[in-house]
N, C-alpha and C positions, 0 to 999 in steps of 0.2 A: 282081470280084463278091464280095459278102460273104454269109455265111450269115444266114438269117432268124432271128428270135427263136425261132420254132417249131423250126427245124432245130437250133439250139443247145440248146434244151430237151430234145431227143430224144437227145442224146449222153450215153451212160452211162459212168460211171467204169470203168476197166480195172484190176482187182486187180493189184498188184505193179508198176504203171507209175509210174516216177519222172519226173514232168514237169520238175522242176528239173534233173535230170541230163541229160535230153534237150535242154533249152534250152541248157545249158552246152556240150554236145557240138556242137550246131548253131552256136553262136556261135564256137567254136574252129574249126570247119570253114570258116565264112565268113571269119574272120580270115585263115586260111591262104590261102584263094583270093584275097583282096583286099589283102593286106598290102603288095604292091609296086605297086598300081594308083594312078593319079592319082585325084583327086576325080571327074573326069568318067567315068573307066573304072568306078569303084565305082558311080556313079549308073546307068550303063548296065547293069552287072551286076545291080543291084537291080531295075531295070525289067524285065529279061528274066526274072528269077526270079519276079517278081510275075505276069508274063504266064503262065509255066508253071503257077504255083499256080492262077490263075484258070481255065485250061484244065482242070486236074485236077478242080477243084470242079465245073465244068460237066459233065465226064464222069461224075463220081459222081452228080450230081443227075439227069442223064438216065438213068443206069442204074437209080436208085431209082424214077424215074417209070415206066420200062419194066416193072420188076418189079411195081410196084403195079398197072399196067394189066393185066398178065398175070394177077395174082391175082384181079382183079375179073372177068375173062373166064372164069377157071377155076372160079369159084364157081357151083354150080348154082342 
């Protein structure tokens, strides 16, 4: 699952966050995890990682919806 345009537009910058540094660290981590894998093993590793990511996005989306619903019911 992907983020909607609205969800992406609501993401605010985090002061002091270095996106390029984070990208490089993640790439190095993935390289270390997969450097001795076959192509098929890397493909399966990537598929599982994508599934975990999708589940996390769904969890976050559900939590936001729950909080929004609570906020609506708490408003007099």
